[in-house]
N, C-alpha and C positions, 0 to 999 in steps of 0.2 A: 531477562535470560538468564539461565544456569549457568555461573561463572565458569564451570569446567568447560562450555562451549564459546562463550565470548571471546572475539578474537582469533580464533582458530580458523585455518582455512582448510578443511577436510575435506578431498577430493574424494579418493579410492584408498581403502585401507586393504592390505594383502595381508592374509593370515594364513597359518600352517594349520592343516586339520589332520586328524590322527587317522590310524591305518587304513587301509585299503577293507572294502565292504568284504565280510567274509560269506562263505556259502551257506546255506542252512534254513529252516523255516523263520519267516518273518517275527513268529510269535515265539521264537526262542530265545533263550537268556544270551547266547553269544551275539546274534544280528541284532538285538534290542540293545545291549551292552555298546556295541559299536555305533549303531544310529545315532542314539540319543547322545552319548558322549563327545561325538564328533561334531555336536552342534557347537561346541566350543573349540577355542583354540587349543592345540597341544602345547604344554602339557595339562592345563588346566581341566582340560576335560578327560584326561588320563588318571585324574585322582580326585574327580568328583563321584558323590554317590549317585547310583542310575536306579530310578524307578522303572518297573515295569507295567505293561498295559494295565494290569490289577491295581497298580499303586503300592505292592509290595517293593522292597529292597532287593535289586537283582545283584548289585554291589555297593558295598560298603566304601565311602569314598575316606579321605584324608585331610580335604583343605576345605572343607564347610560350603562346599557347590554342591549342587544336586541339578542332575539332568534327566528330562524326563518327556513323554510326549506332550506337544502344545495344543494339536489338532483338538478342538473341541466337539467336532461330530465322531459318531460310533466307530470304533475301528471295524474293518470288515472280517471276516472269519479268515484265521491265518496270519494276522497282521497287516499292518500296511504296508503296500506295493513297494514304496521305495520311502526312503529316509526324508525327503521333500515331502511327500505325502502326510506323515507323521508328523510335521513341523515341530520337532523336538528343540527345547529350551534348556538353557543352562543358567541357572542364576546361584546367588549367595540366598543365605536366610532370608533377608531383608527383600531381595529382590521375588523370592518365593511368596513373602507374604504380600507382597502387592500381587504378584499373580494369582493367590488365593482370593483375596478381596475381590480383585476385578473380576473373575469367573463367577464369582457366587453374585455378581451384581450390586456389589458393596463399594463406596467410595474406597480406595486404596487408603489405608492408613498406615504410614511407616516412618521409622524415626532418621531417614537419612535418604541422601538421592541412591539409587542402585543401578546395576548394570544386568542386561540379560542378553546373552548370546543366542543368534538362530541361524549357522551357518548353511544350514539347508534352507534356509528362507520359508516360506508359507505358501499355499495355495490360495490365497486371494481374500482380500476383504475390502469393506466399503471403507476408505479412508476417514469418512467424517461421522459413520455412524457404528459402534461397537454392536456385533451380535448379527452382521449380516453376514450368511455364510454363501449366498449364492449370488453371483453378478444379476442375474436375473431380478433379482430382490431389491438392488441398490436404487435408491432413489434418481442417480444419475449415474450411469455405467462410467462416465468420465473419472469418476471417484474411485474405481476397482482397481487395486492394484496387487497383483501377484508377485510376491516379494521374491528376491534370491537372497545370498548371503546378507545378514546384517547384525549390526549391533544395537541395543535398545538403551537408552537412558530412561530411568524410572524416576521421576521426580518427587520427592516429599512434597513439594507445591506445586501442582500443575499450573497455577498461573503464572508462575516464573517463564512460562512458554508461551504466555500470551503476547502477540505480536511477531512471533516467528513462522515463516513461511510453510506451508502444508504442501508445496508442490513437490509430488516426488518424481518428477520427469527430469530434474535440473542434475541430480547424481550428487546434491550436497545434502547434509542432515536436513530432515524436516521434520515437523510435528504430524503426528496421527492422532485423529481425535481429538482436534484443537477445539478450546473452550468447555472440554468437559473434566471429570474428576479423572478419566483414565486417559488423560492425554500424555502423551510420553514421545521422545524423540526418536526417530530411525535413522540409523547412520549406516548407509550403505557400503559396503566391500565389495572387494573385485567380485564381478560376476553377478550384481545385484539385479541386472536389467537380462538375465538369462531366460526368465518365463514371459516377459513384458517388454516391448520397446518402450523407450520412452516416446511421449507424441511430441 
């Protein structure tokens, strides 16, 4: 297992997020900058580059981190109704490379472990199989998890997670997509079970 997690007893992390939600259209720059940058704790997200729905830079950052939409589904007209629906993610350049490879269906090739913040959570995934975007399509609905706020550890070597629990109900860090090249560690933070009660 990755040495960063070995011996740690992580139950729930509490993190501070950025300022409150602005009014205005959800496909506008102000709302998108707030929604995507608040996927990371302040001040990290405050100084990150923010990419808009079209992939263009809405705000240049100063710390080498980037925040953007993480939801692979097409955005509705007018933008995502909530930050949770947008599934924004924030990562450094190595984490962005992992995400780029993963979403392109390639085995992520990164030079070191990386982290990715998703403090607005996601709208649900099959914990065993990447790319399953609807609960009805999951091989087993018991593997479906709609996550609240979390931090992700993206390993350089996914096999380093072999043997780690994939139980997402315990509140402890667990592996998502175990045994695959996209395996990564989900680290629940405060409010992780806001959208789904652990069984």
